[in-house]
N, C-alpha and C positions, 0 to 999 in steps of 0.2 A: 692262165695262172701266173702270177708274178712271184719271183723269188728275190730275196734280199741279195745285195751285192756281196761278193765273197772277198774277204781280206786275206791275203796270202803273204806269209813271211818267207824270207829267203831260205830258212832252214827247211820248211815244209816244201817249198818249191823245188829245192834240190832233191828231197826224198821222193817227190812225185816224179821228177825226171828220171831218177834212178829206177823206179818201178817201171816206167814206160820203156826205158832203154832195155831193161832186162826182158820185158815182154816182147819187144821188137826182135831181140836176139833169139829168144826161145821159139818164136813162131815163124820166123822168116817172113814177117810181114813187110809190106811196102811202106806203109805209113801208119802211125798210131797217134791219135790226138785225144785230148781231154777238153771238154767244153762244159761250161755251166749251163743250167737249164734256160738261161736267157739268151744263149747263143754266143757267149763270149769265150773265145779261145783261151784256155788256161796254159796248156803245154802241148808240144808235139815232138815227134821224133821220126826219123826215116827220110824217105825220098820226097821232101816237101817243096823242092826248088821250082817245080813246074806245076804246082798245085795251088789253087786259090783257097787257102785254108780258112780265111775269114768268111768267105761265102759258104764254104762247106760246113763250117761250124754253125752258121745261122740256119742253114737248111736242115742240118741234123737236129737242132733244137725244135724247129718247126715240125719235122718228122715225128719226133718224140711227142710233141703236143697233139698232133693229129692222131697218132696211135693211141695216146692216152684217152682221147675222146671216143675212139672206137671201143676201147676196153670198157669204158663206162657204159656204153650202149649195150654191151654184152654182160654187164654186171660184174666185171672184173675191176680190181683197184687200178691196175696198170699192167702193161706188158713190159717186162724188164729187159727182154732181149728181142732185137729185131735183126733179121738177116736179109740182105739183098744179094742175089746171085746175078752176076753179069757175064758177058761173053769172055772178057779178059780178067776183070777184077771183081772181087766180092767185098761186101761191106758188112761187118759184124758190129752191131751197136748194142751196148748194154748200159743200163742205169746203175751207177755206183753210189751206194750209200744214200739213195733217194735224193741226191743233191746234184751230182755231176754225171756227164755222159762220156763214156769211153768208146772210141771208134777205132776199129782195126780194119785197115784196107789190105787185102792180101790177094795173091794170084795163085797160079798152079804150083808154086814152090812150097805152098803150105796146104793145110786142109781145114775144113770147118771143125772137125773133131779136135785137132790140135789147138786151134785158136780158142775154141770154147773152154777146153781144159785149162790152158794157160791164162786166159782172160779171167776165169773165175778166181784163180789165186791172186792175180794182180788186182782184181776188184776188191778182194778181201783186204789186201795190203793198203790200197787207196782209201778204203772205208776207215781203217784204223787211223791213217794220217789225217783224214778230214775230221774224224771225231776228236782227235787230239787238238787239231787246229781250232775247232769250234770252242772247246774248253778253254784254250789259250786266249781266244778273243773275248770270251765271256768273262774270264778272270780279269783281264786288262780293263774291260768295260766297267766291271764292279769296282775296280780300284780307281776309276775315274781317269784312266790313261787312254787317250785316243790312240787307235792303231797307227795313226799318221804322225804321232808326236815326235818320233825320231827323225822325221823329214824336215830339214832346215831350208831356209830361203836360198842358201848357197847350193844345196842339192838341186833345187828347182832351177836355179840359174844355170848350173852346169848341164842339166838335162836339155834345156832349150838352146844352149850355146853350141852344142855339137852338131 
């Protein structure tokens, strides 16, 4: 299944990072990241310096796709939560707003119950942000304004000159 590309504005990106940072703090997680259903990393927080977040994001999206196929075989629409328990680390994956995937990696400093409880609240907050974002993109599209209209040639030159 293919999903359209996500357009993210700075205001919403900051709000998303705030939600992830709060969740990171409240769960004692090691890493939290948000991925779109195509496997594109949107945001992350935590101990990411020794982690290949790009590969993990792609594999997470693949995991969700595979699990979605299993759900359909069982007559379910989808499984919205996936949990992997490891020897040292655990991975809690949840689908947020049917559009993005939130991944919480945690160890013995936290518990599945705490992560589930806090991730539910964070997921609700993220759903609100993405719903508002989609309305914002739709309104700009109806006005005939491209979401990339505010990017100038100078902005692009600066991006590639660094």
